[in-house]
C-alpha positions in Angstrom: 0.0 0.0 0.0 1.3 3.5 -0.9 2.3 5.7 2.0 3.6 9.2 2.7 5.5 8.9 5.9 8.1 6.4 7.3 8.4 6.5 11.1 11.8 5.6 12.5 12.1 4.9 16.2 13.7 2.7 18.8 11.5 -0.2 20.1 11.8 1.4 23.6 9.8 4.4 22.3 7.1 2.4 20.6 4.1 3.9 22.5 5.1 7.4 21.4 5.8 6.2 17.8 2.3 4.5 17.7 0.7 7.7 19.0 2.4 9.8 16.2 1.3 7.2 13.6 -2.3 7.3 14.8 -2.4 11.1 14.7 -0.8 11.3 11.3 -3.2 8.7 9.8 -6.2 10.5 11.4 -5.1 13.5 9.4 -5.1 11.5 6.2 -1.4 10.8 6.0 -0.7 7.1 5.4 2.3 5.9 7.5 4.7 3.0 7.3 5.8 1.7 10.7 7.4 -1.5 11.9 6.4 -4.1 12.8 2.8 -3.4 11.7 3.7 -3.0 8.0 6.0 -6.0 7.8 4.1 -9.0 6.6 4.7 -12.4 8.2 7.7 -14.2 6.7 9.0 -11.0 5.0 12.7 -10.2 5.3 13.0 -7.4 7.9 15.7 -5.3 6.2 14.1 -5.6 2.8 10.8 -4.5 4.1 12.3 -1.4 5.8 14.3 -0.5 2.7 11.1 -0.8 0.6 9.2 1.3 3.0 11.7 4.1 2.9 12.0 3.9 -0.9 8.3 4.8 -1.4 7.9 7.4 1.4 8.2 11.1 1.0 9.0 12.1 4.6 10.7 10.4 7.5 9.7 11.2 11.1 12.5 10.2 13.5 11.4 9.8 17.2 14.7 11.0 18.6 15.7 10.0 22.1 18.6 8.4 23.9 17.4 5.0 22.8 17.2 5.9 19.1 20.5 7.8 19.4 22.2 4.5 20.4 20.4 2.4 17.8 22.4 1.1 14.8 19.1 0.3 13.0 18.0 3.9 13.2 21.4 5.0 11.8 20.9 2.7 8.8 17.3 4.0 8.3 18.7 7.6 8.3 21.3 6.6 5.7 18.6 5.1 3.4 16.3 8.1 3.9 19.1 10.5 2.9 20.0 8.4 -0.2 16.3 8.3 -1.2 16.1 12.1 -0.6 13.4 12.0 2.0 12.7 15.1 4.1 13.7 14.1 7.7 12.0 15.5 10.7 13.5 14.7 14.1 10.8 14.7 16.7 13.0 15.2 19.8 11.6 13.7 23.0 14.8 13.8 25.1 17.6 16.4 25.4 20.3 14.1 24.0 23.4 15.1 22.0 23.3 13.1 18.7 26.2 10.9 18.1 28.4 12.0 15.2 26.9 9.6 12.6 23.3 10.8 13.3 24.4 14.5 13.5 25.8 14.0 10.0 22.3 13.3 8.6 20.3 15.5 10.9 22.3 18.7 10.4 20.0 20.2 7.7 16.7 19.4 9.3 14.2 21.4 11.4 14.2 19.8 14.9 10.8 19.7 16.6 11.1 20.1 20.4 8.8 17.7 22.1 10.6 16.9 25.4 9.3 13.7 26.9 6.4 13.3 27.3 5.2 15.0 24.1 2.0 17.0 24.3 -1.1 16.9 22.0 -0.1 20.4 20.8 3.4 19.3 19.8 2.1 16.2 17.9 -0.5 18.5 16.3 2.4 20.8 15.1 4.2 17.8 13.8 1.2 16.6 11.9 0.8 20.1 10.2 4.5 20.1 9.3 4.4 16.6 7.8 1.3 17.4 5.8 2.9 20.6 4.4 6.0 18.7 3.4 4.1 15.8 1.8 2.2 18.3 -0.3 5.4 20.2 -1.2 7.3 17.0 -2.1 4.3 15.9 -4.2 4.6 19.0 -6.4 8.4 19.4 -6.5 9.6 15.8 -6.3 11.7 14.4 -3.5 14.3 16.9 -2.3 16.1 16.2 1.0 17.0 19.8 1.4 13.5 21.2 1.6 14.1 21.9 5.3 16.2 24.9 6.5 19.2 24.0 8.7 17.7 24.8 12.1 19.0 23.3 15.4 17.5 24.1 18.8 19.8 26.3 21.0 20.4 23.5 23.6 21.5 21.1 20.9 23.6 23.7 19.1 25.4 24.4 22.3 26.0 20.7 22.9 27.1 20.0 19.4 29.5 23.0 19.4 31.1 21.6 22.5 31.3 18.0 21.4 31.3 18.1 17.6 32.4 21.7 16.9 33.4 20.9 13.4 30.0 19.5 12.3 27.8 22.7 12.2 30.0 24.7 9.9 30.5 22.0 7.3 27.5 19.7 7.6 25.6 21.4 4.8 28.4 20.8 2.3 29.0 17.3 3.6 25.3 16.2 3.5 24.9 17.7 0.0 27.9 15.8 -1.3 26.7 12.6 0.4 23.3 12.9 -1.3 24.8 13.4 -4.7 27.1 10.4 -4.4 24.6 8.3 -2.5 21.9 8.7 -5.2 23.7 6.3 -7.5 23.1 3.4 -5.1 19.9 1.4 -5.4 17.7 0.2 -2.6 18.9 -3.4 -3.2 22.5 -2.5 -2.6 22.0 -0.5 0.6 19.9 -3.2 2.2 23.1 -5.1 2.8 24.0 -2.5 5.4 21.3 -3.9 7.7 21.7 -6.5 10.3 18.6 -8.7 10.9 16.5 -7.1 13.6 15.9 -9.2 16.8 12.6 -9.1 18.3 16.9 -7.8 21.9 5.2 -21.0 54.5 8.1 -18.7 54.7 9.5 -16.3 57.2 8.2 -12.7 57.2 10.9 -10.1 56.6 11.1 -6.9 58.6 10.4 -4.0 56.4 10.9 -0.3 57.0 7.7 1.3 55.7 8.0 4.4 53.6 6.9 7.1 56.1 5.8 9.8 53.7 5.7 10.8 50.0 8.7 12.9 50.5 10.7 9.9 51.7 9.7 7.7 48.7 12.9 6.7 46.8 12.8 8.5 43.5 15.1 7.5 40.6 18.0 9.9 40.1 18.9 11.5 36.8 22.4 10.0 36.9 20.9 6.7 35.8 20.1 5.7 32.3 16.5 4.8 31.7 14.7 2.8 29.0 11.5 4.2 30.5 10.6 6.5 33.3 7.2 8.0 34.4 6.5 9.9 37.6 2.8 10.6 36.8 3.2 14.3 37.8 2.7 16.3 34.6 -0.1 18.7 35.3 -1.4 18.6 31.7 -2.4 15.0 32.1 -4.1 15.4 35.5 -7.4 13.4 35.3 -6.3 11.7 32.1 -3.8 9.1 31.0 -0.1 10.1 30.2 1.3 9.2 26.8 2.2 5.5 26.6 -0.4 4.5 29.2 -3.5 2.7 28.1 -6.2 0.5 29.7 -6.4 -3.1 28.5 -9.5 -3.2 26.3 -12.7 -3.5 28.3 -11.0 -5.0 31.3 -11.2 -1.8 33.3 -14.8 -0.9 32.4 -15.9 -1.2 36.0 -12.9 0.8 37.3 -11.6 4.3 36.9 -8.0 4.8 35.9 -6.3 8.2 35.6 -3.3 10.3 36.8 -4.3 11.9 40.1 -2.1 13.9 42.4 1.2 12.5 41.2 0.1 8.9 41.0 -1.5 6.6 38.4 -4.7 5.8 40.3 -7.1 2.9 39.9 -10.5 3.2 41.8 -12.5 0.0 41.9 -16.2 -0.4 43.0 -17.5 -2.6 45.7 -19.0 -6.0 44.9 -18.2 -5.9 41.2 -16.3 -8.4 39.1 -13.3 -6.9 37.4 -9.8 -7.6 36.2 -8.2 -4.3 35.3 -4.9 -4.3 33.4 -3.1 -1.1 32.4 -0.3 -1.1 29.8 2.7 1.0 30.6 5.8 2.1 28.6 7.2 0.0 25.7 8.7 -3.4 25.3 12.2 -4.6 26.5 14.4 -7.6 26.3 15.9 -8.8 29.5 19.4 -7.9 28.2 18.2 -4.3 28.0 17.1 -4.1 31.7 19.2 -3.5 34.7 16.4 -3.0 37.1 12.6 -2.3 37.3 11.6 -0.1 40.2 8.3 1.3 41.3 6.4 2.6 44.3 2.8 1.6 45.1 0.2 1.7 47.8 -3.5 0.9 48.5 -5.9 3.1 50.4 -9.3 3.0 52.0 -9.7 -0.8 51.8 -9.6 -3.8 54.1 -6.7 -6.2 54.5 -8.2 -8.6 52.1 -8.5 -6.1 49.3 -8.0 -6.9 45.6 -4.5 -7.8 44.5 -2.5 -4.9 43.2 0.7 -5.7 41.2 3.1 -4.5 38.5 4.4 -7.3 36.4 6.7 -7.7 33.3 4.7 -9.9 31.0 6.2 -11.3 27.8 5.3 -12.4 24.4 6.8 -15.8 25.4 6.0 -17.8 28.5 8.0 -16.0 31.2 6.7 -13.2 33.5 7.7 -11.7 36.8 6.5 -9.0 39.1 5.6 -7.8 42.6 2.6 -6.4 44.4 0.3 -6.1 47.4 -1.9 -9.0 48.5 -1.0 -11.0 45.4 0.4 -14.1 47.2 -1.6 -16.5 49.3 -1.5 -14.9 52.7 0.4 -11.7 51.9 2.4 -9.5 49.6 5.6 -10.1 47.7 7.0 -11.1 44.3 6.9 -14.1 42.0 8.0 -15.6 38.7 5.7 -17.6 36.4 6.2 -19.7 33.3 3.0 -19.8 31.4 0.2 -20.2 34.0 2.4 -21.9 36.4 4.1 -20.0 39.3 7.7 -21.3 39.6 8.9 -19.1 42.4 7.6 -16.8 45.1 9.6 -14.6 47.5 9.2 -14.2 51.2 5.9 -12.6 52.0 5.1 -9.6 54.2 1.9 -8.2 55.6 0.8 -5.0 54.0 0.0 -1.9 56.1 -2.9 -0.3 54.1 -2.0 3.3 53.1 1.8 2.6 53.4 3.9 3.1 50.3 6.1 0.2 49.3 9.0 0.5 46.8 9.6 -2.7 44.8 12.8 -3.2 42.9 13.6 -6.2 40.6 17.2 -6.3 39.7 18.7 -8.4 36.8 22.3 -9.1 37.9 22.8 -11.8 35.2 20.6 -11.2 32.1 22.0 -14.3 30.3 21.1 -16.7 33.0 18.0 -14.6 33.8 18.7 -14.1 37.5 16.2 -11.9 39.3 16.8 -10.2 42.7 13.7 -8.9 44.5 13.7 -6.1 47.0 11.1 -4.2 48.8 11.9 -0.9 50.7 15.6 -1.8 50.2 15.3 -5.3 51.9 16.0 -8.3 49.7 13.2 -10.8 49.9 14.3 -13.4 47.3 16.5 -14.3 44.3 15.7 -16.7 41.5 17.5 -18.0 38.4 15.4 -19.2 35.6 16.1 -22.8 34.4 18.5 -22.8 31.4 15.9 -24.1 29.0 13.4 -21.3 29.9 16.1 -18.7 29.8 17.2 -19.7 26.3 13.6 -19.8 25.1 13.0 -16.2 26.4 16.4 -14.7 25.5 15.0 -12.6 22.6 11.5 -12.2 23.8 10.1 -8.7 24.5 8.6 -8.0 27.9 6.1 -5.2 28.7 5.1 -3.7 32.0 1.5 -3.9 33.2 -0.3 -2.6 36.3 -2.9 -5.1 37.4 -5.8 -5.0 39.8 -7.6 -8.3 40.5 -10.4 -9.1 43.0 -9.7 -11.6 45.7 -13.2 -13.1 45.4 -15.9 -12.2 43.0 -18.3 -10.5 43.6 -17.5 -9.9 47.3 -14.6 -7.6 46.6 -14.4 -4.3 48.5 -14.1 -0.9 47.0 -10.5 0.3 46.8 -8.1 2.9 45.6 -4.7 1.8 44.3 -1.8 4.1 43.4 1.4 3.7 41.4 3.7 6.6 42.2 6.4 6.0 39.6 7.9 3.4 37.3 11.5 3.4 36.2 13.1 0.8 33.9 16.9 1.2 34.2 19.3 0.3 31.4 22.5 -1.6 32.0 
């Protein structure tokens, strides 16, 4: 199917890329985006090269993740050779590495610091539509955009790659002339195949107040981080957060006072799942950390957990009142629980910070902590570790009733979620 726009992004930024795609297509701009537009059995590099060869504009979701991505570099190379107009949609203040700065020097950077707003995506849509119309009348010209770089990037580039800004126009122009002699079939060789990369009760120190809740520091590298405190999304859902179909129809889920809050009714059957962030392989995760609490409910309230589910058979997570007789963490293979940590009794209204560390991603060893206290460690059997090595995991907040329909009304809060990179 013919399309106007090729969307380039890191798999870690998939929720934002999907949102951009939905908005562009709602405006009548047909998009090509992986993996949606790759047919089963089709060679991945060939499909990407073909998608770029037909498009008029590339939208690059630029972040720390895409900055480190070799696949994104190859897509930029193909886009430049095919004379696409390239629009970097910048969601993180990251200095582009030299290879990407080479191709992005003549483009108009759109500032949309994470998380992007509806207004910023709206401006992007108008810009893309204008370029598609212009390219349609003038033919594909990669230099239709003026060389504009936001001040903070210009300052960083001048400090790190001072030679790029003065000469990038000449270099890119020369590269486009030379590169135009290559066919799509020859440049596909530059791609690598994409890879889809009774127990004692511990004594816990409860988190005394919101101000004492451990909060991720900016010195860490994150694949995903959400603090649920952006005022513009109060009473709604932040970007990348969505309820799981009709599963939450009897519950109310929204950002509220710095937390992602789920409010459930009394005596109603429900199973509320909320999708968070993108998808990640175990090798891309150093730790998953989050803070959660329940309020205004009895000790036998519904289970409240955050888990990393996978497209394979393995899943792991922690939560409140999710284990028989208490709270803690567990690992499952399929529908079978293969490990559970020490349990602890929850004090309703107290915030608990769970942290799942991955000290050995190859063996898939998981270390579980709550409020800084280790409550268990588990290494996945070798066969299961091998089967899930390249499987993508996705975070989900889950509220489940203890017994239906006798569940009590409840309020459940997730204060932040941080997925740390190695």
